[in-house]
C-alpha positions, 0 to 999 in steps of 0.5 A: 390418134388416127388422123383423117389422112391415115397418119397415127400419132402416139400421145403419152399423158401422165395423170395423177388423181388424188382424192379429196378427203371426202371423195371416195377413190371410186368417184376419183376413178370415175372422174379420171375415166371421164377426163380421158374419154373427153381427151381421146374420144375413146370408149371407156365403157365395158358395156358398149361393144365396138360393134354396137349401133350406138358405139360411135354415138356414145363416144361422141356424147362423152367426148363432147360432154353431153353424157357420162357413164353411170359409173367409171366402167358402164354407160348402161346403154339399155337402161331407161333414159329418164326425163331429167337425163334426156333434157340435160343431154339436150341442154348440154348439146345446145351449149348449156345455155343459162335459163333467163328466168329463175322462176321454177314452175315445177314442185318436184325439182329444186336448185340442187338437182343436176338437171335443174338449169336444163329443165328451166331452160327447156321449159321457158323456151317451150321445149318441154312440158310437165306431166302436170302444171306443177310436176315435171317427173324428172325420174320417170322413164322417157317414152319414144313419143316424148323424145320425138316431141322434145326434138320437134320443139327444140328444132322449132326453137332453133328455127329449123325446117319442119317440113319433112314428114313421114307417112306413118300409116305403114306402122301398125302401132301408129294409132297409139301415138298421142295427139300431141306427138303425132306431128313430132313423130312424123317429122322425127321419122321423116328426118331419120332422127327416129327409126322404127323398132321394127319394119312395122312398129314405132313403139311410141309409148315404149321406153327410150333407152340411154343408147337411143337418146345418145344416138338420136342427139348425134343424128340431130347434131349432124342434121343441123350441121348439114342445114 
């Protein structure tokens, strides 16, 4: 463990994992990997290289229990982040607050889904909307403008300053931003939470990857800590 003063401490931990009769060894290995990552803040994933822009964000997310791998050795950083995953990551980053109401407005989620409390909490606080009045589409890929809208509404829920607003006219695809997400995209870009996919494009309707969502949530955590 490297401390802020530069000192190095070595910690030896011996863990024995005994799978339950109904638990495959692969699941036990995945659980152990998550435990070790949470304890040490290390990167257990072979698909998260040290030089990747998202390396620190993935380690931060895993250490703080916000995100986990798709299996014991992989985070799948370039995979699309689903709407259910994104809301769950945000909910965990917020401290996993329990929803105040048990009313479920969406027919496509139920109490057995891992994202159920996260979606209920986010919906009752106006942080997320469904794709219709009765559908949330938890397995649908999250778009970058949807992510911006979720961040904007969460910041509003937290009482954060929403005055920062970037001029998006320099982006050639700014006209593609849906009306509901325009203020959110301008604010998210103005605060540095979201950056362009190039110097001249925002790709608002492009898919938000798992690496991007982890990175954005870490930036948001830092932003709120500075407020």
